[in-house]
PyMOL Python script that loads the backbone (N, CA, C, O; Angstrom):
from pymol import cmd

cmd.read_pdbstr("""\
ATOM      1  N   MET A   1       0.845  -1.179   0.000  1.00  0.00           N
ATOM      2  CA  MET A   1       0.000   0.000   0.000  1.00  0.00           C
ATOM      3  C   MET A   1       0.889   1.241   0.000  1.00  0.00           C
ATOM      4  O   MET A   1       1.874   1.300   0.736  1.00  0.00           O
ATOM      5  N   VAL A   2       0.554   2.204  -0.801  1.00  0.00           N
ATOM      6  CA  VAL A   2       1.261   3.470  -0.825  1.00  0.00           C
ATOM      7  C   VAL A   2       0.755   4.311   0.338  1.00  0.00           C
ATOM      8  O   VAL A   2      -0.449   4.504   0.504  1.00  0.00           O
ATOM      9  N   LYS A   3       1.691   4.810   1.139  1.00  0.00           N
ATOM     10  CA  LYS A   3       1.302   5.612   2.296  1.00  0.00           C
ATOM     11  C   LYS A   3       1.169   7.067   1.873  1.00  0.00           C
ATOM     12  O   LYS A   3       2.163   7.763   1.666  1.00  0.00           O
ATOM     13  N   VAL A   4      -0.063   7.510   1.749  1.00  0.00           N
ATOM     14  CA  VAL A   4      -0.373   8.867   1.333  1.00  0.00           C
ATOM     15  C   VAL A   4      -0.814   9.646   2.561  1.00  0.00           C
ATOM     16  O   VAL A   4      -1.666   9.186   3.322  1.00  0.00           O
ATOM     17  N   LEU A   5      -0.242  10.811   2.753  1.00  0.00           N
ATOM     18  CA  LEU A   5      -0.670  11.652   3.862  1.00  0.00           C
ATOM     19  C   LEU A   5      -1.825  12.519   3.402  1.00  0.00           C
ATOM     20  O   LEU A   5      -1.793  13.090   2.312  1.00  0.00           O
ATOM     21  N   CYS A   6      -2.840  12.612   4.235  1.00  0.00           N
ATOM     22  CA  CYS A   6      -3.957  13.487   3.914  1.00  0.00           C
ATOM     23  C   CYS A   6      -4.384  14.204   5.181  1.00  0.00           C
ATOM     24  O   CYS A   6      -4.117  13.736   6.288  1.00  0.00           O
ATOM     25  N   THR A   7      -5.035  15.318   5.022  1.00  0.00           N
ATOM     26  CA  THR A   7      -5.488  16.090   6.175  1.00  0.00           C
ATOM     27  C   THR A   7      -6.995  16.022   6.327  1.00  0.00           C
ATOM     28  O   THR A   7      -7.511  16.153   7.436  1.00  0.00           O
ATOM     29  N   ASP A   8      -7.703  15.820   5.233  1.00  0.00           N
ATOM     30  CA  ASP A   8      -9.157  15.677   5.258  1.00  0.00           C
ATOM     31  C   ASP A   8      -9.503  14.205   5.177  1.00  0.00           C
ATOM     32  O   ASP A   8      -9.655  13.664   4.082  1.00  0.00           O
ATOM     33  N   HIS A   9      -9.630  13.552   6.312  1.00  0.00           N
ATOM     34  CA  HIS A   9      -9.880  12.118   6.312  1.00  0.00           C
ATOM     35  C   HIS A   9     -11.342  11.807   5.987  1.00  0.00           C
ATOM     36  O   HIS A   9     -12.256  12.430   6.527  1.00  0.00           O
ATOM     37  N   THR A  10     -11.547  10.835   5.098  1.00  0.00           N
ATOM     38  CA  THR A  10     -12.871  10.342   4.765  1.00  0.00           C
ATOM     39  C   THR A  10     -13.047   9.015   5.472  1.00  0.00           C
ATOM     40  O   THR A  10     -12.520   7.997   5.023  1.00  0.00           O
ATOM     41  N   LEU A  11     -13.784   9.014   6.579  1.00  0.00           N
ATOM     42  CA  LEU A  11     -13.937   7.825   7.409  1.00  0.00           C
ATOM     43  C   LEU A  11     -14.858   6.816   6.749  1.00  0.00           C
ATOM     44  O   LEU A  11     -15.931   7.163   6.255  1.00  0.00           O
ATOM     45  N   GLY A  12     -14.425   5.559   6.748  1.00  0.00           N
ATOM     46  CA  GLY A  12     -15.237   4.487   6.184  1.00  0.00           C
ATOM     47  C   GLY A  12     -14.615   3.139   6.497  1.00  0.00           C
ATOM     48  O   GLY A  12     -13.577   3.072   7.156  1.00  0.00           O
ATOM     49  N   SER A  13     -15.231   2.077   6.037  1.00  0.00           N
ATOM     50  CA  SER A  13     -14.721   0.730   6.256  1.00  0.00           C
ATOM     51  C   SER A  13     -13.579   0.459   5.283  1.00  0.00           C
ATOM     52  O   SER A  13     -13.705   0.695   4.081  1.00  0.00           O
ATOM     53  N   LEU A  14     -12.462  -0.042   5.816  1.00  0.00           N
ATOM     54  CA  LEU A  14     -11.309  -0.344   4.966  1.00  0.00           C
ATOM     55  C   LEU A  14     -11.402  -1.723   4.338  1.00  0.00           C
ATOM     56  O   LEU A  14     -10.498  -2.147   3.618  1.00  0.00           O
ATOM     57  N   GLY A  15     -12.507  -2.429   4.613  1.00  0.00           N
ATOM     58  CA  GLY A  15     -12.736  -3.717   3.973  1.00  0.00           C
ATOM     59  C   GLY A  15     -12.198  -4.916   4.734  1.00  0.00           C
ATOM     60  O   GLY A  15     -12.484  -6.057   4.370  1.00  0.00           O
ATOM     61  N   ASP A  16     -11.423  -4.678   5.782  1.00  0.00           N
ATOM     62  CA  ASP A  16     -10.894  -5.794   6.567  1.00  0.00           C
ATOM     63  C   ASP A  16     -11.373  -5.715   8.016  1.00  0.00           C
ATOM     64  O   ASP A  16     -10.768  -6.292   8.920  1.00  0.00           O
ATOM     65  N   GLY A  17     -12.464  -4.995   8.213  1.00  0.00           N
ATOM     66  CA  GLY A  17     -13.024  -4.879   9.550  1.00  0.00           C
ATOM     67  C   GLY A  17     -12.619  -3.614  10.284  1.00  0.00           C
ATOM     68  O   GLY A  17     -13.214  -3.268  11.305  1.00  0.00           O
ATOM     69  N   ARG A  18     -11.605  -2.919   9.768  1.00  0.00           N
ATOM     70  CA  ARG A  18     -11.151  -1.695  10.419  1.00  0.00           C
ATOM     71  C   ARG A  18     -11.886  -0.494   9.865  1.00  0.00           C
ATOM     72  O   ARG A  18     -12.261  -0.463   8.693  1.00  0.00           O
ATOM     73  N   LEU A  19     -12.088   0.502  10.727  1.00  0.00           N
ATOM     74  CA  LEU A  19     -12.557   1.805  10.281  1.00  0.00           C
ATOM     75  C   LEU A  19     -11.336   2.667  10.039  1.00  0.00           C
ATOM     76  O   LEU A  19     -10.386   2.637  10.821  1.00  0.00           O
ATOM     77  N   GLY A  20     -11.355   3.425   8.978  1.00  0.00           N
ATOM     78  CA  GLY A  20     -10.207   4.271   8.703  1.00  0.00           C
ATOM     79  C   GLY A  20     -10.479   5.242   7.586  1.00  0.00           C
ATOM     80  O   GLY A  20     -11.612   5.402   7.133  1.00  0.00           O
ATOM     81  N   CYS A  21      -9.422   5.883   7.153  1.00  0.00           N
ATOM     82  CA  CYS A  21      -9.510   6.881   6.094  1.00  0.00           C
ATOM     83  C   CYS A  21      -9.501   6.183   4.737  1.00  0.00           C
ATOM     84  O   CYS A  21      -8.581   5.428   4.422  1.00  0.00           O
ATOM     85  N   LEU A  22     -10.519   6.440   3.951  1.00  0.00           N
ATOM     86  CA  LEU A  22     -10.622   5.830   2.622  1.00  0.00           C
ATOM     87  C   LEU A  22      -9.602   6.409   1.650  1.00  0.00           C
ATOM     88  O   LEU A  22      -9.315   5.806   0.617  1.00  0.00           O
ATOM     89  N   ASP A  23      -9.051   7.584   1.980  1.00  0.00           N
ATOM     90  CA  ASP A  23      -8.084   8.222   1.084  1.00  0.00           C
ATOM     91  C   ASP A  23      -6.653   7.734   1.311  1.00  0.00           C
ATOM     92  O   ASP A  23      -5.940   7.440   0.352  1.00  0.00           O
ATOM     93  N   CYS A  24      -6.226   7.646   2.586  1.00  0.00           N
ATOM     94  CA  CYS A  24      -4.833   7.281   2.860  1.00  0.00           C
ATOM     95  C   CYS A  24      -4.677   5.887   3.446  1.00  0.00           C
ATOM     96  O   CYS A  24      -3.559   5.376   3.506  1.00  0.00           O
ATOM     97  N   GLY A  25      -5.778   5.243   3.888  1.00  0.00           N
ATOM     98  CA  GLY A  25      -5.712   3.887   4.398  1.00  0.00           C
ATOM     99  C   GLY A  25      -5.328   3.751   5.852  1.00  0.00           C
ATOM    100  O   GLY A  25      -5.182   2.635   6.351  1.00  0.00           O
ATOM    101  N   ARG A  26      -5.161   4.874   6.549  1.00  0.00           N
ATOM    102  CA  ARG A  26      -4.799   4.783   7.961  1.00  0.00           C
ATOM    103  C   ARG A  26      -6.017   4.393   8.791  1.00  0.00           C
ATOM    104  O   ARG A  26      -7.151   4.742   8.462  1.00  0.00           O
ATOM    105  N   THR A  27      -5.757   3.657   9.881  1.00  0.00           N
ATOM    106  CA  THR A  27      -6.792   3.208  10.797  1.00  0.00           C
ATOM    107  C   THR A  27      -7.198   4.352  11.718  1.00  0.00           C
ATOM    108  O   THR A  27      -6.374   5.196  12.071  1.00  0.00           O
ATOM    109  N   HIS A  28      -8.462   4.376  12.102  1.00  0.00           N
ATOM    110  CA  HIS A  28      -8.996   5.403  12.998  1.00  0.00           C
ATOM    111  C   HIS A  28      -9.173   4.814  14.385  1.00  0.00           C
ATOM    112  O   HIS A  28      -9.836   3.789  14.539  1.00  0.00           O
ATOM    113  N   CYS A  29      -8.587   5.448  15.404  1.00  0.00           N
ATOM    114  CA  CYS A  29      -8.764   5.008  16.786  1.00  0.00           C
ATOM    115  C   CYS A  29     -10.093   5.548  17.314  1.00  0.00           C
ATOM    116  O   CYS A  29     -10.318   6.758  17.286  1.00  0.00           O
ATOM    117  N   PRO A  30     -10.976   4.669  17.796  1.00  0.00           N
ATOM    118  CA  PRO A  30     -12.288   5.124  18.270  1.00  0.00           C
ATOM    119  C   PRO A  30     -12.217   5.902  19.583  1.00  0.00           C
ATOM    120  O   PRO A  30     -13.192   6.547  19.967  1.00  0.00           O
ATOM    121  N   HIS A  31     -11.079   5.851  20.275  1.00  0.00           N
ATOM    122  CA  HIS A  31     -10.962   6.578  21.541  1.00  0.00           C
ATOM    123  C   HIS A  31     -10.390   7.980  21.353  1.00  0.00           C
ATOM    124  O   HIS A  31     -11.002   8.959  21.780  1.00  0.00           O
ATOM    125  N   CYS A  32      -9.224   8.088  20.720  1.00  0.00           N
ATOM    126  CA  CYS A  32      -8.546   9.394  20.643  1.00  0.00           C
ATOM    127  C   CYS A  32      -8.718  10.083  19.291  1.00  0.00           C
ATOM    128  O   CYS A  32      -8.223  11.194  19.102  1.00  0.00           O
ATOM    129  N   ASP A  33      -9.409   9.445  18.350  1.00  0.00           N
ATOM    130  CA  ASP A  33      -9.647   9.984  17.001  1.00  0.00           C
ATOM    131  C   ASP A  33      -8.377  10.166  16.173  1.00  0.00           C
ATOM    132  O   ASP A  33      -8.382  10.900  15.185  1.00  0.00           O
ATOM    133  N   ARG A  34      -7.296   9.506  16.568  1.00  0.00           N
ATOM    134  CA  ARG A  34      -6.046   9.570  15.822  1.00  0.00           C
ATOM    135  C   ARG A  34      -6.128   8.632  14.622  1.00  0.00           C
ATOM    136  O   ARG A  34      -6.769   7.583  14.691  1.00  0.00           O
ATOM    137  N   TYR A  35      -5.484   9.009  13.533  1.00  0.00           N
ATOM    138  CA  TYR A  35      -5.344   8.151  12.360  1.00  0.00           C
ATOM    139  C   TYR A  35      -3.911   7.645  12.324  1.00  0.00           C
ATOM    140  O   TYR A  35      -2.981   8.440  12.457  1.00  0.00           O
ATOM    141  N   TYR A  36      -3.707   6.346  12.149  1.00  0.00           N
ATOM    142  CA  TYR A  36      -2.374   5.764  12.213  1.00  0.00           C
ATOM    143  C   TYR A  36      -2.302   4.522  11.339  1.00  0.00           C
ATOM    144  O   TYR A  36      -3.327   3.958  10.956  1.00  0.00           O
ATOM    145  N   TRP A  37      -1.066   4.100  11.024  1.00  0.00           N
ATOM    146  CA  TRP A  37      -0.854   2.841  10.331  1.00  0.00           C
ATOM    147  C   TRP A  37      -0.541   1.792  11.378  1.00  0.00           C
ATOM    148  O   TRP A  37       0.387   1.987  12.163  1.00  0.00           O
ATOM    149  N   PRO A  38      -1.282   0.674  11.428  1.00  0.00           N
ATOM    150  CA  PRO A  38      -1.008  -0.375  12.407  1.00  0.00           C
ATOM    151  C   PRO A  38       0.421  -0.906  12.272  1.00  0.00           C
ATOM    152  O   PRO A  38       0.938  -1.050  11.164  1.00  0.00           O
ATOM    153  N   LYS A  39       1.039  -1.190  13.396  1.00  0.00           N
ATOM    154  CA  LYS A  39       2.428  -1.669  13.395  1.00  0.00           C
ATOM    155  C   LYS A  39       2.592  -2.982  12.632  1.00  0.00           C
ATOM    156  O   LYS A  39       3.650  -3.231  12.053  1.00  0.00           O
ATOM    157  N   LEU A  40       1.565  -3.819  12.624  1.00  0.00           N
ATOM    158  CA  LEU A  40       1.661  -5.109  11.939  1.00  0.00           C
ATOM    159  C   LEU A  40       1.222  -5.045  10.486  1.00  0.00           C
ATOM    160  O   LEU A  40       1.232  -6.067   9.800  1.00  0.00           O
ATOM    161  N   GLY A  41       0.840  -3.883  10.005  1.00  0.00           N
ATOM    162  CA  GLY A  41       0.361  -3.770   8.631  1.00  0.00           C
ATOM    163  C   GLY A  41      -1.102  -4.145   8.555  1.00  0.00           C
ATOM    164  O   GLY A  41      -1.958  -3.431   9.077  1.00  0.00           O
ATOM    165  N   ALA A  42      -1.395  -5.257   7.911  1.00  0.00           N
ATOM    166  CA  ALA A  42      -2.773  -5.726   7.767  1.00  0.00           C
ATOM    167  C   ALA A  42      -2.787  -7.249   7.846  1.00  0.00           C
ATOM    168  O   ALA A  42      -1.753  -7.898   7.691  1.00  0.00           O
ATOM    169  N   ARG A  43      -3.953  -7.802   8.087  1.00  0.00           N
ATOM    170  CA  ARG A  43      -4.109  -9.263   8.106  1.00  0.00           C
ATOM    171  C   ARG A  43      -3.896  -9.803   6.702  1.00  0.00           C
ATOM    172  O   ARG A  43      -4.239  -9.144   5.721  1.00  0.00           O
ATOM    173  N   ASN A  44      -3.336 -10.985   6.603  1.00  0.00           N
ATOM    174  CA  ASN A  44      -3.116 -11.661   5.339  1.00  0.00           C
ATOM    175  C   ASN A  44      -4.405 -12.380   4.955  1.00  0.00           C
ATOM    176  O   ASN A  44      -4.882 -13.240   5.696  1.00  0.00           O
ATOM    177  N   VAL A  45      -4.967 -12.033   3.806  1.00  0.00           N
ATOM    178  CA  VAL A  45      -6.240 -12.633   3.381  1.00  0.00           C
ATOM    179  C   VAL A  45      -6.125 -14.147   3.183  1.00  0.00           C
ATOM    180  O   VAL A  45      -7.132 -14.853   3.237  1.00  0.00           O
ATOM    181  N   HIS A  46      -4.918 -14.647   2.956  1.00  0.00           N
ATOM    182  CA  HIS A  46      -4.713 -16.081   2.764  1.00  0.00           C
ATOM    183  C   HIS A  46      -4.591 -16.828   4.093  1.00  0.00           C
ATOM    184  O   HIS A  46      -4.504 -18.056   4.118  1.00  0.00           O
ATOM    185  N   LYS A  47      -4.587 -16.074   5.197  1.00  0.00           N
ATOM    186  CA  LYS A  47      -4.482 -16.695   6.516  1.00  0.00           C
ATOM    187  C   LYS A  47      -5.716 -16.407   7.369  1.00  0.00           C
ATOM    188  O   LYS A  47      -5.639 -16.408   8.597  1.00  0.00           O
ATOM    189  N   GLN A  48      -6.857 -16.160   6.715  1.00  0.00           N
ATOM    190  CA  GLN A  48      -8.084 -15.829   7.439  1.00  0.00           C
ATOM    191  C   GLN A  48      -8.556 -16.953   8.349  1.00  0.00           C
ATOM    192  O   GLN A  48      -9.284 -16.703   9.309  1.00  0.00           O
ATOM    193  N   HIS A  49      -8.156 -18.178   8.064  1.00  0.00           N
ATOM    194  CA  HIS A  49      -8.554 -19.312   8.889  1.00  0.00           C
ATOM    195  C   HIS A  49      -7.779 -19.351  10.205  1.00  0.00           C
ATOM    196  O   HIS A  49      -8.168 -20.069  11.126  1.00  0.00           O
ATOM    197  N   MET A  50      -6.698 -18.597  10.304  1.00  0.00           N
ATOM    198  CA  MET A  50      -5.858 -18.591  11.499  1.00  0.00           C
ATOM    199  C   MET A  50      -6.341 -17.535  12.501  1.00  0.00           C
ATOM    200  O   MET A  50      -6.915 -16.516  12.115  1.00  0.00           O
ATOM    201  N   THR A  51      -6.102 -17.791  13.780  1.00  0.00           N
ATOM    202  CA  THR A  51      -6.357 -16.743  14.771  1.00  0.00           C
ATOM    203  C   THR A  51      -5.268 -15.689  14.621  1.00  0.00           C
ATOM    204  O   THR A  51      -4.208 -15.953  14.053  1.00  0.00           O
ATOM    205  N   ILE A  52      -5.536 -14.511  15.129  1.00  0.00           N
ATOM    206  CA  ILE A  52      -4.531 -13.448  15.030  1.00  0.00           C
ATOM    207  C   ILE A  52      -3.279 -13.804  15.832  1.00  0.00           C
ATOM    208  O   ILE A  52      -2.177 -13.374  15.488  1.00  0.00           O
ATOM    209  N   GLN A  53      -3.446 -14.592  16.906  1.00  0.00           N
ATOM    210  CA  GLN A  53      -2.297 -15.029  17.694  1.00  0.00           C
ATOM    211  C   GLN A  53      -1.417 -15.993  16.893  1.00  0.00           C
ATOM    212  O   GLN A  53      -0.192 -15.972  17.021  1.00  0.00           O
ATOM    213  N   MET A  54      -2.039 -16.830  16.074  1.00  0.00           N
ATOM    214  CA  MET A  54      -1.274 -17.757  15.229  1.00  0.00           C
ATOM    215  C   MET A  54      -0.579 -17.011  14.095  1.00  0.00           C
ATOM    216  O   MET A  54       0.557 -17.326  13.740  1.00  0.00           O
ATOM    217  N   GLU A  55      -1.267 -16.024  13.531  1.00  0.00           N
ATOM    218  CA  GLU A  55      -0.688 -15.276  12.411  1.00  0.00           C
ATOM    219  C   GLU A  55       0.468 -14.391  12.864  1.00  0.00           C
ATOM    220  O   GLU A  55       1.452 -14.231  12.142  1.00  0.00           O
ATOM    221  N   PHE A  56       0.350 -13.815  14.060  1.00  0.00           N
ATOM    222  CA  PHE A  56       1.378 -12.924  14.592  1.00  0.00           C
ATOM    223  C   PHE A  56       1.797 -13.386  15.990  1.00  0.00           C
ATOM    224  O   PHE A  56       1.488 -12.715  16.975  1.00  0.00           O
ATOM    225  N   PRO A  57       2.500 -14.525  16.091  1.00  0.00           N
ATOM    226  CA  PRO A  57       2.807 -15.095  17.404  1.00  0.00           C
ATOM    227  C   PRO A  57       3.747 -14.247  18.259  1.00  0.00           C
ATOM    228  O   PRO A  57       3.703 -14.345  19.485  1.00  0.00           O
ATOM    229  N   ASN A  58       4.578 -13.433  17.661  1.00  0.00           N
ATOM    230  CA  ASN A  58       5.552 -12.640  18.411  1.00  0.00           C
ATOM    231  C   ASN A  58       5.118 -11.189  18.631  1.00  0.00           C
ATOM    232  O   ASN A  58       5.876 -10.384  19.172  1.00  0.00           O
ATOM    233  N   ALA A  59       3.907 -10.863  18.213  1.00  0.00           N
ATOM    234  CA  ALA A  59       3.417  -9.485  18.345  1.00  0.00           C
ATOM    235  C   ALA A  59       2.994  -9.197  19.776  1.00  0.00           C
ATOM    236  O   ALA A  59       2.593 -10.090  20.523  1.00  0.00           O
ATOM    237  N   LYS A  60       3.094  -7.943  20.127  1.00  0.00           N
ATOM    238  CA  LYS A  60       2.604  -7.490  21.428  1.00  0.00           C
ATOM    239  C   LYS A  60       1.078  -7.423  21.364  1.00  0.00           C
ATOM    240  O   LYS A  60       0.512  -7.222  20.289  1.00  0.00           O
ATOM    241  N   PRO A  61       0.408  -7.590  22.511  1.00  0.00           N
ATOM    242  CA  PRO A  61      -1.066  -7.566  22.496  1.00  0.00           C
ATOM    243  C   PRO A  61      -1.652  -6.307  21.848  1.00  0.00           C
ATOM    244  O   PRO A  61      -2.620  -6.400  21.093  1.00  0.00           O
ATOM    245  N   PHE A  62      -1.075  -5.126  22.136  1.00  0.00           N
ATOM    246  CA  PHE A  62      -1.654  -3.906  21.561  1.00  0.00           C
ATOM    247  C   PHE A  62      -1.491  -3.875  20.051  1.00  0.00           C
ATOM    248  O   PHE A  62      -2.311  -3.277  19.355  1.00  0.00           O
ATOM    249  N   GLU A  63      -0.434  -4.516  19.527  1.00  0.00           N
ATOM    250  CA  GLU A  63      -0.246  -4.545  18.078  1.00  0.00           C
ATOM    251  C   GLU A  63      -1.336  -5.376  17.415  1.00  0.00           C
ATOM    252  O   GLU A  63      -1.824  -5.016  16.344  1.00  0.00           O
ATOM    253  N   ARG A  64      -1.719  -6.480  18.039  1.00  0.00           N
ATOM    254  CA  ARG A  64      -2.809  -7.294  17.491  1.00  0.00           C
ATOM    255  C   ARG A  64      -4.144  -6.577  17.646  1.00  0.00           C
ATOM    256  O   ARG A  64      -4.995  -6.652  16.760  1.00  0.00           O
ATOM    257  N   GLU A  65      -4.333  -5.883  18.766  1.00  0.00           N
ATOM    258  CA  GLU A  65      -5.588  -5.146  18.981  1.00  0.00           C
ATOM    259  C   GLU A  65      -5.778  -4.039  17.956  1.00  0.00           C
ATOM    260  O   GLU A  65      -6.911  -3.707  17.605  1.00  0.00           O
ATOM    261  N   GLN A  66      -4.681  -3.465  17.473  1.00  0.00           N
ATOM    262  CA  GLN A  66      -4.807  -2.445  16.429  1.00  0.00           C
ATOM    263  C   GLN A  66      -5.547  -3.004  15.222  1.00  0.00           C
ATOM    264  O   GLN A  66      -6.341  -2.300  14.599  1.00  0.00           O
ATOM    265  N   LEU A  67      -5.291  -4.268  14.890  1.00  0.00           N
ATOM    266  CA  LEU A  67      -5.937  -4.887  13.726  1.00  0.00           C
ATOM    267  C   LEU A  67      -7.345  -5.372  14.031  1.00  0.00           C
ATOM    268  O   LEU A  67      -8.168  -5.476  13.122  1.00  0.00           O
ATOM    269  N   GLN A  68      -7.638  -5.671  15.287  1.00  0.00           N
ATOM    270  CA  GLN A  68      -8.960  -6.206  15.623  1.00  0.00           C
ATOM    271  C   GLN A  68      -9.952  -5.125  16.033  1.00  0.00           C
ATOM    272  O   GLN A  68     -11.112  -5.169  15.622  1.00  0.00           O
ATOM    273  N   THR A  69      -9.524  -4.175  16.820  1.00  0.00           N
ATOM    274  CA  THR A  69     -10.459  -3.174  17.354  1.00  0.00           C
ATOM    275  C   THR A  69     -10.227  -1.773  16.811  1.00  0.00           C
ATOM    276  O   THR A  69     -11.124  -0.931  16.858  1.00  0.00           O
ATOM    277  N   GLY A  70      -9.026  -1.517  16.295  1.00  0.00           N
ATOM    278  CA  GLY A  70      -8.690  -0.172  15.825  1.00  0.00           C
ATOM    279  C   GLY A  70      -8.131   0.712  16.922  1.00  0.00           C
ATOM    280  O   GLY A  70      -7.698   1.831  16.647  1.00  0.00           O
ATOM    281  N   ILE A  71      -8.131   0.234  18.170  1.00  0.00           N
ATOM    282  CA  ILE A  71      -7.597   1.037  19.272  1.00  0.00           C
ATOM    283  C   ILE A  71      -6.087   1.122  19.103  1.00  0.00           C
ATOM    284  O   ILE A  71      -5.424   0.100  18.928  1.00  0.00           O
ATOM    285  N   CYS A  72      -5.537   2.332  19.154  1.00  0.00           N
ATOM    286  CA  CYS A  72      -4.160   2.571  18.723  1.00  0.00           C
ATOM    287  C   CYS A  72      -3.072   2.187  19.719  1.00  0.00           C
ATOM    288  O   CYS A  72      -1.946   1.916  19.303  1.00  0.00           O
ATOM    289  N   SER A  73      -3.363   2.153  21.009  1.00  0.00           N
ATOM    290  CA  SER A  73      -2.290   1.922  21.981  1.00  0.00           C
ATOM    291  C   SER A  73      -2.837   1.291  23.255  1.00  0.00           C
ATOM    292  O   SER A  73      -4.048   1.225  23.465  1.00  0.00           O
ATOM    293  N   SER A  74      -1.928   0.831  24.094  1.00  0.00           N
ATOM    294  CA  SER A  74      -2.329   0.291  25.393  1.00  0.00           C
ATOM    295  C   SER A  74      -2.982   1.366  26.246  1.00  0.00           C
ATOM    296  O   SER A  74      -3.922   1.093  26.992  1.00  0.00           O
ATOM    297  N   GLU A  75      -2.480   2.589  26.133  1.00  0.00           N
ATOM    298  CA  GLU A  75      -3.050   3.700  26.893  1.00  0.00           C
ATOM    299  C   GLU A  75      -4.501   3.957  26.494  1.00  0.00           C
ATOM    300  O   GLU A  75      -5.361   4.134  27.356  1.00  0.00           O
ATOM    301  N   CYS A  76      -4.772   3.977  25.196  1.00  0.00           N
ATOM    302  CA  CYS A  76      -6.154   4.185  24.737  1.00  0.00           C
ATOM    303  C   CYS A  76      -7.029   3.003  25.136  1.00  0.00           C
ATOM    304  O   CYS A  76      -8.195   3.190  25.484  1.00  0.00           O
ATOM    305  N   TRP A  77      -6.487   1.793  25.092  1.00  0.00           N
ATOM    306  CA  TRP A  77      -7.241   0.609  25.499  1.00  0.00           C
ATOM    307  C   TRP A  77      -7.692   0.763  26.950  1.00  0.00           C
ATOM    308  O   TRP A  77      -8.862   0.552  27.270  1.00  0.00           O
ATOM    309  N   ASP A  78      -6.741   1.138  27.834  1.00  0.00           N
ATOM    310  CA  ASP A  78      -7.055   1.299  29.249  1.00  0.00           C
ATOM    311  C   ASP A  78      -8.085   2.405  29.488  1.00  0.00           C
ATOM    312  O   ASP A  78      -8.997   2.239  30.297  1.00  0.00           O
ATOM    313  N   LYS A  79      -7.944   3.520  28.794  1.00  0.00           N
ATOM    314  CA  LYS A  79      -8.876   4.640  28.987  1.00  0.00           C
ATOM    315  C   LYS A  79     -10.239   4.346  28.367  1.00  0.00           C
ATOM    316  O   LYS A  79     -11.270   4.679  28.952  1.00  0.00           O
ATOM    317  N   TYR A  80     -10.252   3.728  27.196  1.00  0.00           N
ATOM    318  CA  TYR A  80     -11.492   3.476  26.469  1.00  0.00           C
ATOM    319  C   TYR A  80     -12.308   2.358  27.097  1.00  0.00           C
ATOM    320  O   TYR A  80     -13.533   2.444  27.183  1.00  0.00           O
ATOM    321  N   LEU A  81     -11.619   1.304  27.537  1.00  0.00           N
ATOM    322  CA  LEU A  81     -12.321   0.129  28.049  1.00  0.00           C
ATOM    323  C   LEU A  81     -12.116  -0.113  29.542  1.00  0.00           C
ATOM    324  O   LEU A  81     -12.590  -1.105  30.095  1.00  0.00           O
ATOM    325  N   GLY A  82     -11.402   0.807  30.180  1.00  0.00           N
ATOM    326  CA  GLY A  82     -11.246   0.714  31.629  1.00  0.00           C
ATOM    327  C   GLY A  82     -10.369  -0.424  32.094  1.00  0.00           C
ATOM    328  O   GLY A  82     -10.594  -0.984  33.167  1.00  0.00           O
ATOM    329  N   GLY A  83      -9.351  -0.782  31.283  1.00  0.00           N
ATOM    330  CA  GLY A  83      -8.475  -1.900  31.601  1.00  0.00           C
ATOM    331  C   GLY A  83      -7.542  -1.593  32.670  1.00  0.00           C
ATOM    332  O   GLY A  83      -6.737  -2.442  33.050  1.00  0.00           O
TER     333      GLY A  83
END
""", "prot")
cmd.dss("prot")
cmd.show_as("cartoon", "prot")
cmd.util.cbc("prot")
cmd.orient("prot")
């Protein structure tokens, strides 16, 4: 994916379950409204049968959560969900 910077984000579904900017492809955090690129990139469509833990066994929990919930960091997770 080409990383394009934009200032006017068009929020919508990125097609893999994440909400994000349709113009630049960055994920939208539902807590802090930040737009960011997930550290792990994106899920592999050829590994949809695998759990995210199997696909990314060495990833930190917050890195996997970026792909599942869109929450950008451990701090936002704690504030948003009271962890």
